[in-house]
C-alpha positions in Angstrom: 188.1 115.0 42.3 191.9 115.1 41.9 194.3 114.9 44.8 198.1 115.3 44.6 200.9 114.6 47.1 204.6 115.7 46.7 207.6 115.7 49.0 209.1 119.0 47.7 212.3 118.8 49.8 211.9 122.5 50.6 209.0 124.5 49.4 211.0 127.7 49.2 213.7 125.9 47.1 211.2 124.4 44.6 209.5 127.9 44.4 212.9 129.6 43.7 213.3 127.1 40.8 210.1 128.7 39.3 208.6 125.2 39.3 206.1 125.1 42.2 203.4 127.6 41.2 203.4 126.6 37.6 202.9 122.9 38.7 200.0 123.9 41.0 198.3 125.8 38.2 198.7 123.2 35.6 197.7 120.4 37.9 194.1 121.7 38.4 194.0 119.6 41.6 191.3 119.9 44.1 193.6 119.1 47.0 197.4 119.3 47.1 199.4 117.8 50.0 203.1 118.6 50.5 205.7 117.1 52.7 209.2 118.2 53.9 208.2 121.9 53.3 211.1 122.9 55.6 209.5 126.2 56.5 207.2 127.9 58.9 204.3 129.9 57.3 205.8 133.3 58.2 208.9 132.4 56.3 207.0 131.9 53.0 206.3 134.5 50.4 202.6 135.5 50.1 202.2 133.9 46.7 202.8 130.4 48.1 201.4 131.1 51.6 198.0 132.0 50.1 197.7 130.5 46.6 194.7 132.0 44.7 191.8 129.6 44.7 193.0 127.5 47.6 192.7 127.5 51.3 196.1 126.7 52.8 197.2 125.0 56.0 200.7 124.4 57.4 202.2 122.4 60.2 205.8 123.1 61.1 208.1 121.9 63.9 207.4 123.3 67.4 210.5 121.8 68.8 212.7 124.7 67.7 214.0 123.1 64.5 214.0 125.4 61.6 214.3 124.3 58.0 213.2 120.8 58.9 210.2 118.5 58.2 206.8 120.3 57.8 203.7 119.6 55.8 201.1 121.7 54.0 197.6 121.2 52.5 196.0 123.4 49.8 192.3 122.7 49.2 189.9 124.4 46.9 187.0 123.5 49.2 187.4 124.7 52.8 187.6 121.7 55.3 185.0 121.5 58.1 188.0 121.6 60.5 191.7 121.0 60.5 193.8 119.2 63.1 197.6 119.5 63.4 199.4 116.4 64.6 198.3 113.0 65.9 197.3 114.3 69.3 200.2 112.3 70.8 202.6 114.8 72.2 205.8 112.7 71.8 205.2 112.7 68.0 203.8 116.1 67.3 206.9 118.3 67.8 208.3 117.7 64.3 205.3 119.1 62.3 204.6 115.9 60.4 200.8 115.6 60.2 197.7 117.6 59.0 194.3 116.1 59.3 191.7 117.9 57.1 188.1 116.9 57.8 185.6 117.1 54.9 182.0 116.0 54.8 182.7 112.8 53.0 186.2 111.8 54.3 189.1 112.7 56.5 192.3 113.5 54.6 195.6 112.9 56.5 198.8 114.3 55.0 201.9 112.9 56.7 205.6 113.1 56.4 206.7 109.9 58.1 210.1 109.8 59.8 213.1 108.2 58.2 214.9 105.5 60.0 218.4 104.5 60.5 219.6 100.9 60.9 218.0 100.2 64.3 219.3 103.4 65.8 217.6 106.3 67.5 215.5 107.3 64.6 214.3 103.7 64.1 213.2 103.8 67.7 211.3 107.0 67.0 209.8 105.9 63.6 208.2 102.6 64.6 206.1 104.0 67.5 205.2 106.9 65.2 203.9 104.4 62.6 201.8 102.7 65.3 200.5 106.0 66.6 199.5 107.0 63.0 197.7 103.8 62.4 195.9 104.1 65.7 194.8 107.6 64.7 193.3 106.7 61.3 191.6 103.7 62.8 190.1 106.0 65.4 188.8 108.3 62.7 187.3 105.4 60.8 185.6 104.0 63.9 184.1 107.5 64.3 182.4 107.1 60.9 185.0 108.7 58.6 186.1 107.4 55.3 189.9 107.8 55.1 192.3 109.1 52.5 196.0 109.4 53.7 199.0 110.3 51.6 202.6 111.3 52.0 206.1 110.1 52.1 205.9 106.9 54.1 209.7 106.4 53.8 209.3 102.7 53.1 209.2 100.7 50.0 206.7 97.9 50.5 207.6 95.0 48.2 210.4 94.0 45.9 208.5 95.5 42.9 208.7 98.9 44.7 212.4 99.4 44.4 215.0 98.9 41.7 217.5 96.8 43.7 215.6 94.9 46.4 218.3 92.3 47.0 221.0 94.9 47.5 218.9 96.9 49.9 217.6 94.1 52.1 218.0 95.3 55.7 218.6 98.9 54.7 216.6 101.8 56.2 213.4 102.3 54.2 213.3 98.6 53.4 213.7 97.1 56.8 211.5 94.0 57.5 209.7 95.9 60.2 208.9 98.9 58.0 207.6 96.6 55.3 205.6 94.7 57.8 203.9 97.9 59.0 202.7 98.5 55.4 201.3 95.0 55.5 199.5 95.9 58.8 198.0 99.0 57.2 196.6 96.9 54.4 195.3 94.3 56.9 193.4 97.1 58.6 191.5 97.7 55.4 193.4 100.5 53.7 194.1 100.2 50.0 197.3 101.1 48.3 195.7 103.0 45.4 198.6 102.6 43.0 198.9 98.9 43.4 195.2 98.5 43.4 195.0 99.9 39.9 198.5 98.9 38.7 199.3 95.6 40.5 202.1 94.5 38.2 203.6 97.8 37.0 207.4 97.8 37.4 210.0 100.6 37.5 207.4 102.9 39.0 209.3 104.9 41.6 208.8 108.2 43.4 212.2 108.9 45.0 215.8 108.7 43.7 219.1 109.4 45.3 220.4 112.7 44.1 224.0 112.2 45.1 224.4 109.2 42.7 222.2 110.8 40.0 220.0 107.7 40.3 217.1 109.3 38.6 219.0 109.4 35.3 219.0 105.6 35.4 215.7 105.2 37.2 217.2 103.4 40.2 214.6 104.5 42.7 212.0 103.5 45.2 208.3 103.9 45.5 208.0 105.4 49.0 205.2 108.0 48.4 201.6 106.7 48.6 197.9 107.4 48.6 195.9 105.0 50.7 192.1 105.0 51.0 189.7 103.0 53.2 188.0 100.2 51.4 184.7 102.0 51.1 186.4 104.5 48.8 188.2 102.0 46.6 185.3 101.7 44.1 185.4 105.4 43.5 189.0 105.3 42.3 189.4 106.4 38.7 193.1 106.9 38.4 196.3 106.5 40.5 199.5 107.8 39.0 203.1 108.9 39.5 204.3 112.1 37.9 207.8 110.8 37.2 208.5 113.5 34.7 208.0 116.3 37.2 211.3 117.6 38.5 212.2 120.0 41.4 212.8 117.5 44.2 214.4 114.1 44.9 210.8 112.9 45.0 208.1 113.3 42.3 204.4 113.9 42.8 201.9 111.1 43.1 198.1 111.4 42.7 194.7 109.9 42.5 191.5 110.8 40.8 188.2 109.8 42.3 184.6 109.8 41.1 182.5 112.2 43.3 
């Protein structure tokens, strides 16, 4: 079973570059999760709203913001049910979460908020983090194995960004953001990439486009797949598709034994 996640930074933009559908086809993925789609379903052309061979699900902002945030899930197997949001109204207006329930696991695709340096978005992001962790813990207490993926907007440890010293205290590498990832792990969720590649350096998923940082691989690993501990023995691969262009992020993925 192959699962992929990609912050596309605008699904219509990456489609216009004639990248998206060819990537989907060549990936042969069972499930594809997208973040920052920046579109409501009715704004999408039919060929990406309903990709042949996949069931598709979209969550877009309900707070009136157009061209902002948004997530999507494409799955070859139809989920038992699909939920949109965390069920916490203060955090569901920006279209950041889809929960797809399958027989063997719950898949949560999330585009986590960015933060600023202890400003308004930081005050939004940290409670969102807590609400998200409460949600997946609740699902697990209900008997579900958990897979969650997405743009977490936080590099966890020094190995996860090119210039850790220079970025200490900067958004996306704040002590509180890093501590939240520690908390996720302490709750029994496994960072699949570090589980299989504990010492791999220069493995990044996001680069600043303004400074052409990708050309020099000055990036951060902020896109993740986590699984509950019961699923860790089934991990076959965890990988970063760093050669896939089309966004300021690249896709990440896992393969699992069925």
